[in-house]
C-alpha positions as CSV (number, residue, x, y, z in Angstrom):
1,X,21.7,-8.6,15.8
2,X,24.8,-7.8,17.7
3,X,24.1,-5.1,20.2
4,X,27.2,-3.0,19.2
5,X,26.1,-3.0,15.5
6,X,22.5,-2.1,16.4
7,X,23.6,0.8,18.6
8,X,25.9,2.0,15.8
9,X,23.2,1.9,13.2
10,X,20.6,3.5,15.4
11,X,23.0,6.3,16.2
12,X,23.8,6.8,12.6
13,X,20.1,7.5,11.7
14,X,20.2,11.1,10.7
15,X,17.5,13.6,9.7
16,X,17.7,13.5,5.9
17,X,19.1,16.6,4.2
18,X,16.6,16.6,1.4
19,X,17.6,18.8,-1.5
20,X,14.6,20.5,-2.9
21,X,12.3,18.1,-1.0
22,X,13.7,15.0,-2.7
23,X,14.1,11.8,-0.9
24,X,17.7,10.6,-1.3
25,X,19.0,7.3,-2.5
26,X,21.6,7.1,0.3
27,X,19.0,7.4,3.0
28,X,16.8,4.7,1.4
29,X,19.8,2.5,1.0
30,X,20.8,2.8,4.6
31,X,17.3,1.8,5.9
32,X,16.6,-1.1,3.6
33,X,20.2,-2.4,4.0
34,X,19.6,-2.7,7.8
35,X,16.0,-4.1,7.6
36,X,17.0,-6.7,5.0
37,X,20.2,-7.7,6.6
38,X,21.1,-11.2,7.7
39,X,21.5,-10.0,11.2
40,X,17.7,-9.6,11.6
41,X,17.3,-13.2,10.3
42,X,14.1,-12.5,8.3
43,X,12.2,-10.4,10.9
44,X,9.9,-13.3,11.8
45,X,7.2,-12.5,14.4
46,X,8.1,-13.3,18.0
47,X,11.9,-13.1,17.4
48,X,14.7,-10.8,18.4
49,X,15.1,-9.9,14.7
50,X,11.7,-8.2,14.4
51,X,12.2,-6.6,17.8
52,X,15.4,-5.0,16.6
53,X,13.7,-3.9,13.3
54,X,10.9,-2.3,15.4
55,X,13.4,-0.4,17.5
56,X,15.2,0.8,14.4
57,X,11.9,2.1,12.9
58,X,10.9,3.7,16.2
59,X,14.2,5.5,16.4
60,X,13.8,6.8,12.8
61,X,10.4,8.1,13.6
62,X,11.7,9.9,16.7
63,X,14.6,11.5,14.9
64,X,12.1,12.6,12.1
65,X,10.2,14.6,14.7
66,X,7.1,12.3,14.9
67,X,5.2,11.7,18.2
68,X,3.6,8.5,19.4
69,X,-0.1,7.7,18.9
70,X,-2.4,9.4,21.3
71,X,-2.6,7.3,24.5
72,X,0.8,5.6,24.0
73,X,4.1,6.6,25.7
74,X,6.2,5.2,22.9
75,X,6.1,4.4,19.2
76,X,5.3,0.8,20.0
77,X,1.6,-0.1,19.8
78,X,1.9,-3.4,21.8
79,X,-0.7,-6.1,21.8
80,X,-1.0,-9.9,22.3
81,X,-1.6,-12.6,19.8
82,X,-2.9,-16.0,20.8
83,X,-1.6,-19.1,19.2
84,X,-4.0,-22.0,19.5
85,X,-2.8,-25.5,18.7
86,X,-5.0,-28.7,18.7
87,X,-4.1,-31.1,21.5
88,X,-6.7,-33.8,21.7
89,X,-10.2,-34.8,20.4
90,X,-12.8,-37.4,21.0
91,X,-15.4,-37.5,18.2
92,X,-18.3,-40.0,18.0
93,X,-20.6,-39.8,15.0
94,X,-23.6,-42.1,14.8
95,X,-22.2,-44.1,17.6
96,X,-18.8,-44.6,15.9
97,X,-15.5,-43.2,17.2
98,X,-13.5,-41.3,14.6
99,X,-9.7,-41.6,14.7
100,X,-7.7,-38.4,15.3
101,X,-6.1,-38.6,11.9
102,X,-9.5,-37.9,10.4
103,X,-10.3,-34.9,12.5
104,X,-9.4,-31.2,11.9
105,X,-10.1,-28.6,14.6
106,X,-10.3,-24.9,13.9
107,X,-11.1,-23.0,17.1
108,X,-9.8,-20.4,19.4
109,X,-11.3,-22.1,22.5
110,X,-9.4,-24.0,25.0
111,X,-12.1,-26.7,24.8
112,X,-15.3,-27.6,22.9
113,X,-18.1,-30.0,23.8
114,X,-20.9,-30.4,21.3
115,X,-23.7,-32.8,20.7
116,X,-26.6,-32.9,18.3
117,X,-28.8,-30.8,20.7
118,X,-26.5,-27.7,20.7
119,X,-27.6,-26.1,17.5
120,X,-24.3,-26.6,15.7
121,X,-24.5,-26.2,11.9
122,X,-23.9,-29.6,10.3
123,X,-22.5,-29.3,6.8
124,X,-21.5,-31.9,4.2
125,X,-18.7,-31.8,1.6
126,X,-20.0,-34.6,-0.7
127,X,-18.2,-36.2,-3.6
128,X,-19.7,-33.7,-6.1
129,X,-18.9,-30.6,-4.0
130,X,-15.8,-28.4,-4.1
131,X,-14.0,-28.7,-0.8
132,X,-12.7,-25.1,-0.7
133,X,-16.1,-23.7,-1.6
134,X,-17.9,-25.3,1.3
135,X,-15.1,-24.4,3.7
136,X,-15.3,-20.8,2.5
137,X,-19.1,-20.9,3.0
138,X,-18.7,-22.1,6.6
139,X,-16.1,-19.4,7.2
140,X,-18.4,-16.6,5.9
141,X,-21.3,-17.0,8.3
142,X,-21.7,-16.8,12.1
143,X,-22.0,-19.9,14.1
144,X,-20.2,-23.1,14.8
145,X,-19.9,-25.8,12.1
146,X,-19.4,-29.6,12.1
147,X,-18.3,-30.5,8.6
148,X,-18.5,-34.0,7.3
149,X,-16.1,-34.6,4.4
150,X,-16.5,-37.5,1.9
151,X,-13.3,-39.6,1.6
152,X,-12.8,-38.7,-2.1
153,X,-11.7,-35.3,-0.8
154,X,-8.9,-36.8,1.4
155,X,-6.1,-34.9,-0.4
156,X,-7.7,-31.5,0.2
157,X,-8.6,-32.5,3.7
158,X,-5.1,-33.5,4.5
159,X,-3.7,-30.3,3.1
160,X,-6.0,-28.2,5.2
161,X,-5.4,-30.3,8.3
162,X,-1.6,-30.0,8.0
163,X,-2.0,-26.2,7.9
164,X,-4.4,-26.0,10.9
165,X,-2.6,-28.5,13.0
166,X,0.3,-26.1,13.1
167,X,-2.0,-23.7,15.0
168,X,-4.5,-20.9,14.6
169,X,-3.6,-17.3,15.4
170,X,-6.2,-15.0,16.9
171,X,-6.3,-11.6,18.6
172,X,-8.6,-13.1,21.3
173,X,-8.9,-16.5,22.8
174,X,-12.1,-18.3,23.8
175,X,-14.1,-16.2,21.3
176,X,-15.7,-16.4,17.9
177,X,-16.9,-19.4,15.9
178,X,-15.3,-22.8,15.6
179,X,-15.3,-25.6,13.1
180,X,-14.6,-29.3,13.5
181,X,-14.0,-31.1,10.2
182,X,-14.3,-34.9,10.0
183,X,-13.3,-37.1,7.1
184,X,-16.0,-39.8,7.0
185,X,-18.2,-41.8,4.7
186,X,-21.3,-41.0,6.8
187,X,-23.9,-39.6,4.4
188,X,-26.5,-38.6,7.0
189,X,-25.5,-37.6,10.5
190,X,-28.1,-38.4,13.1
191,X,-26.2,-38.2,16.4
192,X,-22.9,-36.8,17.4
193,X,-21.0,-36.2,20.6
194,X,-17.6,-34.5,20.5
195,X,-15.0,-32.9,22.7
196,X,-11.7,-31.2,21.7
197,X,-9.0,-29.5,23.6
198,X,-6.4,-26.9,22.5
199,X,-3.2,-25.5,23.9
200,X,-3.2,-21.7,24.0
201,X,-0.1,-19.5,24.1
202,X,-0.2,-15.8,24.5
203,X,2.7,-13.8,22.8
204,X,3.6,-10.2,22.5
205,X,3.7,-8.1,19.3
206,X,3.9,-4.5,18.3
207,X,3.0,-2.2,15.5
208,X,5.3,0.9,15.2
209,X,3.2,4.0,14.9
210,X,4.5,7.6,14.4
211,X,2.3,10.7,14.1
212,X,3.0,14.1,12.4
213,X,0.2,16.3,13.8
214,X,-1.7,18.4,11.2
215,X,-2.6,22.1,11.4
216,X,-6.0,23.2,10.0
217,X,-7.4,19.7,9.5
218,X,-5.7,17.9,12.3
219,X,-8.7,15.7,13.0
220,X,-8.3,14.1,9.5
221,X,-5.7,11.4,9.0
222,X,-3.6,10.4,6.0
223,X,-2.2,6.9,6.7
224,X,1.0,5.6,5.2
225,X,1.7,2.0,6.0
226,X,3.7,-1.1,5.3
227,X,4.4,-4.3,7.1
228,X,7.8,-4.9,8.7
229,X,7.6,-8.7,9.4
230,X,8.7,-11.5,7.1
231,X,9.2,-15.2,7.1
232,X,12.3,-15.7,9.2
233,X,14.8,-18.5,8.8
234,X,14.5,-22.1,7.7
235,X,17.4,-24.1,9.1
236,X,16.4,-27.2,7.0
237,X,17.5,-25.4,3.8
238,X,21.0,-25.9,2.4
239,X,23.1,-22.8,1.8
240,X,21.1,-19.6,2.4
241,X,18.6,-20.1,5.1
242,X,17.3,-16.6,5.7
243,X,14.2,-15.1,4.1
244,X,15.4,-11.5,4.2
245,X,12.2,-10.0,2.8
246,X,14.0,-7.1,1.1
247,X,11.2,-6.4,-1.3
248,X,8.5,-8.0,0.9
249,X,8.3,-5.7,2.7
250,X,11.5,-4.0,3.8
251,X,11.0,-1.8,0.7
252,X,7.6,-0.5,1.9
253,X,8.9,-0.1,5.4
254,X,11.8,2.0,4.2
255,X,9.4,4.0,2.1
256,X,7.2,5.1,5.1
257,X,10.4,6.0,7.1
258,X,11.6,8.1,4.2
259,X,8.1,9.7,3.8
260,X,8.0,10.5,7.5
261,X,11.3,12.4,7.3
262,X,10.2,14.1,4.1
263,X,6.9,15.4,5.3
264,X,8.3,16.4,8.7
265,X,10.9,18.5,6.9
266,X,8.3,20.1,4.7
267,X,6.3,21.1,7.8
268,X,3.2,22.1,5.9
269,X,0.8,19.2,6.4
270,X,-2.8,20.5,7.0
271,X,-3.9,16.9,7.8
272,X,-2.4,14.7,10.5
273,X,-0.1,12.2,8.9
274,X,0.3,8.7,10.4
275,X,3.1,6.3,9.6
276,X,2.5,2.7,10.6
277,X,4.8,-0.3,10.3
278,X,2.4,-3.3,10.8
279,X,3.5,-6.5,12.3
280,X,2.2,-10.0,11.7
281,X,1.0,-9.4,8.1
282,X,2.6,-12.6,6.9
283,X,0.6,-14.7,9.4
284,X,-2.8,-13.2,8.9
285,X,-2.7,-9.4,9.0
286,X,-3.1,-9.2,12.8
287,X,-1.2,-5.9,13.2
288,X,-3.6,-4.0,10.9
289,X,-6.5,-5.8,12.5
290,X,-5.5,-4.6,16.0
291,X,-4.7,-1.1,14.7
292,X,-8.1,-0.7,13.0
293,X,-9.9,-1.5,16.3
294,X,-8.1,1.4,18.1
295,X,-9.0,4.2,15.7
296,X,-12.3,5.6,14.4
297,X,-12.1,4.6,10.7
298,X,-14.1,7.8,9.8
299,X,-11.1,9.8,10.9
300,X,-8.9,8.2,8.2
301,X,-9.2,10.2,5.0
302,X,-7.1,7.8,3.0
303,X,-4.7,4.9,3.5
304,X,-1.7,4.3,1.2
305,X,-0.2,1.0,2.0
306,X,3.2,0.4,0.4
307,X,3.9,-3.3,-0.6
308,X,6.9,-4.4,-2.6
309,X,8.3,-1.5,-4.5
310,X,11.9,-2.7,-4.7
311,X,12.0,-3.6,-8.4
312,X,10.8,-1.8,-11.6
313,X,7.2,-2.4,-12.6
314,X,6.1,-3.5,-16.0
315,X,5.4,0.1,-16.8
316,X,9.0,1.2,-16.3
317,X,11.5,2.1,-13.6
318,X,10.2,4.5,-11.0
319,X,6.5,3.7,-11.7
320,X,4.0,2.0,-9.6
321,X,0.4,0.6,-9.6
322,X,-2.4,0.5,-7.2
323,X,-4.9,-2.2,-6.1
324,X,-8.6,-1.6,-6.1
325,X,-8.2,1.3,-8.5
326,X,-11.9,1.2,-9.4
327,X,-13.2,1.2,-5.8
328,X,-12.6,4.9,-5.0
329,X,-11.3,8.0,-6.8
330,X,-8.0,8.0,-4.9
331,X,-6.2,6.9,-8.1
332,X,-7.6,9.9,-9.9
333,X,-6.4,12.2,-7.2
334,X,-2.9,10.7,-7.2
335,X,-2.7,11.0,-11.0
336,X,-3.7,14.7,-11.0
337,X,-0.7,15.3,-8.7
338,X,1.6,13.0,-10.6
339,X,0.8,14.9,-13.9
340,X,3.0,17.7,-12.6
341,X,6.0,15.4,-13.0
342,X,4.7,13.6,-16.1
343,X,4.0,10.3,-14.2
344,X,1.0,8.3,-13.3
345,X,-0.1,5.5,-11.1
346,X,-1.5,2.5,-13.0
347,X,-4.4,0.2,-12.1
348,X,-3.4,-3.2,-10.7
349,X,-2.2,-5.2,-13.8
350,X,-2.8,-8.6,-12.0
351,X,-6.5,-8.6,-11.2
352,X,-6.7,-12.4,-11.1
353,X,-4.3,-12.4,-8.1
354,X,-6.9,-10.5,-6.0
355,X,-4.1,-8.4,-4.5
356,X,-6.6,-5.9,-3.0
357,X,-7.3,-8.5,-0.3
358,X,-3.7,-9.7,0.2
359,X,-2.2,-6.9,2.2
360,X,-3.0,-4.7,5.2
361,X,-5.2,-2.3,3.3
362,X,-8.0,-4.8,3.2
363,X,-8.6,-4.5,6.9
364,X,-9.3,-0.8,6.7
365,X,-11.2,-1.1,3.4
366,X,-13.7,-3.3,5.2
367,X,-14.4,-0.3,7.4
368,X,-15.1,2.0,4.5
369,X,-11.7,3.7,4.4
370,X,-10.3,4.5,0.9
371,X,-7.5,2.0,1.6
372,X,-5.3,0.8,-1.3
373,X,-1.9,-0.8,-1.7
374,X,0.7,0.5,-4.1
375,X,3.4,-1.7,-5.6
376,X,5.8,-2.1,-8.4
377,X,6.4,-5.9,-8.3
378,X,6.0,-7.9,-11.5
379,X,4.2,-10.9,-10.1
380,X,4.2,-12.8,-13.3
381,X,8.0,-12.7,-13.5
382,X,9.3,-12.3,-9.9
383,X,11.1,-15.4,-8.8
384,X,12.1,-14.0,-5.4
385,X,8.7,-13.7,-3.7
386,X,8.8,-15.6,-0.4
387,X,12.2,-17.0,-1.4
388,X,15.5,-16.7,0.3
389,X,16.7,-14.8,-2.8
390,X,14.5,-11.8,-1.8
391,X,17.6,-10.0,-0.6
392,X,19.1,-6.6,-1.1
393,X,21.0,-7.8,-4.2
394,X,17.7,-8.5,-6.0
395,X,16.5,-4.9,-5.8
396,X,16.8,-1.8,-7.9
397,X,17.3,0.9,-5.3
398,X,17.3,3.8,-7.8
399,X,13.9,2.7,-9.1
400,X,12.7,2.3,-5.6
401,X,13.8,5.7,-4.5
402,X,12.0,7.2,-7.6
403,X,8.8,5.4,-6.5
404,X,9.0,6.8,-3.0
405,X,9.5,10.3,-4.4
406,X,6.5,9.8,-6.7
407,X,4.3,8.7,-3.8
408,X,5.3,11.9,-2.0
409,X,4.3,14.0,-5.0
410,X,1.1,11.9,-5.7
411,X,-0.2,12.5,-2.2
412,X,0.5,16.2,-1.8
413,X,-3.1,17.3,-2.2
414,X,-4.1,14.8,0.5
415,X,-1.5,16.1,2.8
416,X,-2.3,19.8,2.3
417,X,-6.0,19.1,2.7
418,X,-7.1,20.1,-0.8
419,X,-8.4,16.7,-1.8
420,X,-10.3,13.8,-0.1
421,X,-11.1,10.6,-1.9
422,X,-14.5,9.0,-1.9
423,X,-15.2,6.5,0.8
424,X,-15.3,2.8,-0.1
425,X,-18.6,1.0,-0.1
426,X,-17.9,-1.5,2.7
427,X,-20.8,-3.7,1.5
428,X,-18.8,-4.5,-1.7
429,X,-15.6,-5.5,0.2
430,X,-15.4,-9.2,0.9
431,X,-15.6,-9.7,4.7
432,X,-13.0,-11.4,6.7
433,X,-13.6,-15.0,7.8
434,X,-15.6,-15.7,11.0
435,X,-13.5,-18.8,11.9
436,X,-10.1,-18.6,10.2
């Protein structure tokens, strides 16, 4: 992003003149045009592009009259992410050394040294087993695992290894459980001695958090969120190389900026409203993980996470649907409010996609927060998802603006303190993995 252009755009951010409380197309267009521009080169984590996007969002929050999160002196909630990349290994099973090509390491530790007296869980993925199922089982329990994989699963092993050899991202290094996965025809492991080393790199990230303090119920929070990171740029592609992420999720980020301006202008929020642009969603949801560790989840009355609203839903232009509809009565509350404008929010029409777990709401849902994502994307037809064609030209900004206005109406009784959705049963929300 050229500095002169950035300064010009930041300076042009104006407090929206919302006629009759409406969020205007021109304001939405300005925000999403900037966030999805080629100048930001896809807003990939750890790049200047996402830094410029974060500054733009922070400036918008400031001009809307928001304040930073308590304890912070800016709208940037900064934290570190550790990237752990395998460096070397020495694996001996039943007296035989295993070549590095047949070893996969999943660990946040700089080094591991195990032998058969260390209480490591030994697991087998035999010919008749499903590779992904056993890996998921190891990832769902506490404790280190040494996993022996039958050669018939080489294709699955190679695919996983290729992924984890690129590195593991963690909020903390030298912590948690680890797994060492070995491709071998050993059917019964009697003795093992292994050592592995990893390279660890610490890198800086930031969520952008703005707060509109409430009045009579200031200790209760309504959280509006979206993620502002995307996939970046792939120079190996011919032609267009930038994953602009216009729908995913510049659309949601533009929505929380518009909602922040809207509710600030209304000036009648009983509850505290918090607007968060999460980072690092695309590489594992680390922004929402860090954020959730810094707030008491009991203080969050509801979370509305906005994910991909740039194109009309299957229910028509200006409509949207919600993940996890059956998990709380948030949908019922939103629909009571939407009835005043003859609209409704629909249950997620793509349950097989398990979308409830594929965005930042899942992190808060695991803590019992009524946390849901709203979207309008047609997953069964969208050819732009995680493609360079997900740019501003693929969107319907009129429909998107209608959705943002509908979200504002839908959440009115949450904002004014009249309604509070039921808490989620955290025991019925699938837990995050213990290793990866």
